[in-house]
C-alpha positions as a LaTeX table, in Angstrom:
\begin{tabular}{lrrr}
\hline
Residue & $x$ (\AA) & $y$ (\AA) & $z$ (\AA) \\
\hline
Met1 & $-0.10$ & $-0.22$ & $-0.08$ \\
Gly2 & 2.86 & 2.36 & 0.53 \\
Ser3 & 3.44 & 2.28 & $-2.81$ \\
Ile4 & 0.42 & 4.30 & $-3.91$ \\
Asp5 & 1.00 & 8.08 & $-4.30$ \\
Gly6 & $-1.14$ & 9.50 & $-1.52$ \\
Val7 & $-0.28$ & 7.34 & 1.20 \\
Tyr8 & 2.09 & 8.98 & 3.32 \\
Ala9 & 2.73 & 5.98 & 6.06 \\
Thr10 & 1.99 & 2.74 & 6.89 \\
Thr11 & 2.21 & 0.72 & 10.24 \\
Ser12 & 1.13 & $-3.25$ & 10.71 \\
Ala13 & $-0.89$ & $-4.23$ & 13.66 \\
Trp14 & $-3.44$ & $-7.62$ & 14.98 \\
Arg15 & $-7.04$ & $-6.60$ & 15.44 \\
Asp16 & $-9.61$ & $-9.20$ & 15.50 \\
Gly17 & $-6.92$ & $-12.04$ & 14.96 \\
Leu18 & $-6.29$ & $-10.07$ & 11.98 \\
Glu19 & $-2.51$ & $-8.78$ & 10.98 \\
Val20 & $-3.46$ & $-5.68$ & 9.56 \\
Val21 & $-2.45$ & $-2.28$ & 7.79 \\
Asn22 & $-3.47$ & 1.19 & 9.22 \\
Val23 & $-2.65$ & 3.32 & 6.02 \\
Leu24 & $-2.30$ & 7.20 & 6.47 \\
Phe25 & $-3.25$ & 8.95 & 3.43 \\
Asp26 & $-4.20$ & 11.78 & 1.99 \\
Pro27 & $-7.41$ & 11.44 & 0.68 \\
Gln28 & $-7.03$ & 14.76 & $-1.70$ \\
Glu29 & $-4.53$ & 12.63 & $-3.71$ \\
Val30 & $-5.87$ & 9.38 & $-3.39$ \\
Lys31 & $-9.23$ & 8.35 & $-3.02$ \\
Tyr32 & $-10.86$ & 5.56 & $-0.48$ \\
Glu33 & $-11.82$ & 3.55 & $-3.42$ \\
Thr34 & $-8.71$ & 3.65 & $-5.35$ \\
Leu35 & $-7.18$ & 2.33 & $-1.67$ \\
Leu36 & $-9.66$ & $-0.64$ & $-1.10$ \\
Asn37 & $-8.95$ & $-1.83$ & $-4.52$ \\
Lys38 & $-5.53$ & $-2.21$ & $-4.32$ \\
Ala39 & $-5.92$ & $-3.80$ & $-1.13$ \\
Arg40 & $-8.04$ & $-6.21$ & $-3.24$ \\
Gln41 & $-5.19$ & $-6.45$ & $-5.65$ \\
Phe42 & $-2.48$ & $-7.30$ & $-3.57$ \\
Lys43 & $-4.81$ & $-9.62$ & $-1.80$ \\
Cys44 & $-4.82$ & $-8.44$ & 1.60 \\
Ala45 & $-8.24$ & $-7.32$ & 1.76 \\
Ser46 & $-10.05$ & $-9.78$ & 3.65 \\
Lys47 & $-11.49$ & $-8.09$ & 6.57 \\
Val48 & $-11.89$ & $-3.87$ & 5.61 \\
Phe49 & $-12.11$ & $-1.87$ & 9.10 \\
Ala50 & $-13.37$ & 1.74 & 7.71 \\
His51 & $-13.36$ & 4.53 & 10.38 \\
Thr52 & $-16.11$ & 6.16 & 9.10 \\
Lys53 & $-19.77$ & 6.05 & 8.01 \\
Ser54 & $-18.39$ & 6.94 & 4.65 \\
Gln55 & $-15.50$ & 4.90 & 4.63 \\
Leu56 & $-17.79$ & 1.68 & 5.86 \\
Asn57 & $-20.65$ & 2.65 & 2.67 \\
Ile58 & $-17.70$ & 2.41 & 0.20 \\
Ala59 & $-16.02$ & $-0.58$ & 1.63 \\
Lys60 & $-19.49$ & $-2.41$ & 1.25 \\
Glu61 & $-19.87$ & $-1.40$ & $-2.40$ \\
Ile62 & $-16.34$ & $-2.40$ & $-3.02$ \\
Val63 & $-15.51$ & $-5.61$ & $-0.46$ \\
Gly64 & $-19.35$ & $-6.37$ & 0.59 \\
Ser65 & $-19.46$ & $-8.52$ & 4.10 \\
Lys66 & $-15.81$ & $-7.74$ & 4.72 \\
Ala67 & $-16.09$ & $-4.26$ & 5.46 \\
Val68 & $-16.43$ & $-3.48$ & 9.14 \\
Met69 & $-16.82$ & $-0.51$ & 11.29 \\
Ala70 & $-13.65$ & $-0.47$ & 13.29 \\
Ser71 & $-14.42$ & 0.09 & 17.37 \\
Asp72 & $-12.39$ & 2.36 & 18.98 \\
Ser73 & $-12.48$ & 0.38 & 22.32 \\
Gln74 & $-10.18$ & $-2.17$ & 19.96 \\
Asn75 & $-7.61$ & $-0.68$ & 19.58 \\
Pro76 & $-5.61$ & $-2.52$ & 16.88 \\
Arg77 & $-1.75$ & $-4.41$ & 19.13 \\
Leu78 & 1.18 & $-3.08$ & 16.91 \\
Ala79 & 3.35 & $-5.99$ & 15.18 \\
Lys80 & 6.30 & $-5.97$ & 16.73 \\
Ser81 & 9.41 & $-3.61$ & 15.54 \\
Ser82 & 10.92 & $-6.37$ & 13.50 \\
Asp83 & 7.98 & $-7.03$ & 11.58 \\
Gln84 & 7.25 & $-3.10$ & 10.34 \\
Lys85 & 8.95 & $-2.29$ & 7.16 \\
Tyr86 & 10.53 & $-5.75$ & 7.05 \\
Tyr87 & 11.37 & $-5.54$ & 3.70 \\
Leu88 & 13.64 & $-2.78$ & 4.41 \\
Ala89 & 14.68 & $-3.86$ & 7.54 \\
Asn90 & 16.54 & $-6.97$ & 5.70 \\
Ser91 & 18.17 & $-4.55$ & 3.49 \\
Pro92 & 21.76 & $-2.59$ & 4.24 \\
Leu93 & 19.05 & 0.90 & 3.22 \\
Arg94 & 17.94 & 0.50 & 7.04 \\
Ile95 & 20.97 & 1.96 & 7.46 \\
Leu96 & 20.25 & 5.31 & 5.77 \\
Pro97 & 18.62 & 8.56 & 7.09 \\
Met98 & 14.87 & 8.51 & 5.72 \\
Cys99 & 12.42 & 10.90 & 6.71 \\
Asp100 & 9.00 & 8.05 & 7.47 \\
Leu101 & 7.48 & 9.17 & 4.00 \\
Gln102 & 10.83 & 7.78 & 2.50 \\
Val103 & 10.45 & 4.64 & 4.85 \\
Thr104 & 7.06 & 3.84 & 3.54 \\
Lys105 & 7.87 & 4.06 & 0.20 \\
Ile106 & 11.46 & 2.44 & $-0.17$ \\
Asn107 & 9.81 & $-0.84$ & 1.58 \\
Ala108 & 7.52 & $-0.81$ & $-0.91$ \\
Ala109 & 9.70 & $-0.92$ & $-3.63$ \\
Ile110 & 11.52 & $-3.32$ & $-2.08$ \\
Gly111 & 8.73 & $-5.61$ & $-1.55$ \\
Leu112 & 7.48 & $-5.00$ & $-4.83$ \\
Arg113 & 10.94 & $-5.68$ & $-6.81$ \\
Gln114 & 10.40 & $-2.04$ & $-8.17$ \\
Pro115 & 13.26 & 0.74 & $-8.52$ \\
Phe116 & 13.98 & 3.05 & $-5.24$ \\
Glu117 & 16.59 & 4.73 & $-6.35$ \\
Ser118 & 14.54 & 8.19 & $-7.05$ \\
Leu119 & 13.58 & 7.79 & $-4.07$ \\
Leu120 & 16.68 & 8.61 & $-2.82$ \\
Ser121 & 18.30 & 12.36 & $-3.11$ \\
Pro122 & 22.28 & 12.75 & $-4.32$ \\
Arg123 & 23.18 & 12.80 & $-1.07$ \\
Gln124 & 21.42 & 9.64 & 0.19 \\
Thr125 & 23.05 & 8.26 & $-3.24$ \\
Glu126 & 26.26 & 8.88 & $-2.18$ \\
Leu127 & 25.57 & 7.76 & 1.53 \\
Leu128 & 24.48 & 4.34 & 0.57 \\
Lys129 & 27.45 & 3.72 & $-1.67$ \\
Lys130 & 29.52 & 4.18 & 1.43 \\
Ile131 & 27.63 & 1.70 & 3.87 \\
Leu132 & 28.15 & $-0.88$ & 1.42 \\
Ala133 & 32.06 & $-0.78$ & 0.35 \\
Lys134 & 31.89 & $-0.52$ & 4.54 \\
Gln135 & 29.23 & $-3.86$ & 4.78 \\
Asn136 & 31.74 & $-4.89$ & 2.48 \\
Ala137 & 35.07 & $-4.32$ & 4.08 \\
Asp138 & 33.34 & $-5.24$ & 7.56 \\
Lys139 & 30.00 & $-7.48$ & 7.42 \\
Gly140 & 29.26 & $-6.92$ & 11.33 \\
Ser141 & 30.09 & $-2.87$ & 11.32 \\
Leu142 & 26.86 & $-1.56$ & 10.74 \\
Arg143 & 24.79 & $-3.80$ & 12.10 \\
Ser144 & 23.95 & $-1.57$ & 15.36 \\
Phe145 & 22.50 & 0.55 & 12.70 \\
Thr146 & 19.02 & 1.25 & 11.62 \\
Thr147 & 16.99 & 5.28 & 10.86 \\
Pro148 & 15.45 & 6.16 & 13.73 \\
Ile149 & 11.67 & 5.72 & 13.63 \\
Asp150 & 11.36 & 9.74 & 15.21 \\
Asp151 & 12.26 & 12.22 & 12.38 \\
Asn152 & 14.02 & 14.62 & 15.18 \\
Gln153 & 16.54 & 11.88 & 15.77 \\
Leu154 & 17.64 & 11.74 & 12.20 \\
Gly155 & 20.43 & 14.64 & 12.53 \\
Ala156 & 22.00 & 12.75 & 15.27 \\
Tyr157 & 21.99 & 9.92 & 13.60 \\
Ala158 & 23.02 & 11.32 & 10.12 \\
Ala159 & 26.16 & 12.12 & 12.53 \\
Lys160 & 26.58 & 9.28 & 14.48 \\
Leu161 & 26.51 & 7.32 & 11.26 \\
Ala162 & 28.70 & 9.82 & 9.69 \\
Asp163 & 31.49 & 8.89 & 12.54 \\
Ala164 & 31.12 & 5.23 & 12.18 \\
Leu165 & 31.99 & 5.58 & 7.92 \\
Ala166 & 34.89 & 7.18 & 8.29 \\
Gln167 & 36.55 & 4.84 & 10.85 \\
\hline
\end{tabular}
C-alpha cells in the first residue's frame, strides 16, 4: 500500500486476530476507493476496518460483507518492531537516514521489487555507496545502525553514522 501516491505511512498491527495495515493517506491525492481496490489487488482485503460511516459505505460497495466499522474500544495491537517495514529491515537501506515517508515508499518498492533509487536524494545515494563499501569490508560493522523512527532524531543519527563510516 505504501507504493501508492498519496499514502504517507503504513503501520502493521493485529486486530480481531487478523494482521492489518493502518494506512495514513491524503484523500486529496488518493481516493479511498483506490486504496480498497489496490488492497483487493494485493490480496490483502480479507477484512476492511472502516473509520467513518462514509468509508464503511464505500467499503461495502467494494468488498461487501468484509467491510466492518472499526471500534474505538478495540484498538489494534501494533506488530512488533521487527515486523514493521519488513523489506527495508532486511536491506542495507535500513541504515540510511530517511524520513517516515521515504521509509514507507522504499519498503513498498523493495517488497514489490521496483526501483527505489528515485526516492533517494543525491546525498543519500552517495551515503548508500559508502554504507555498502563499509559492509563489504566489514560485514558486522554497521549492524547496530537502523534509521530512527522519530524524524527528530535524524540529525544526530546521521552524525553518528558519518563517524562510523569515517573509521
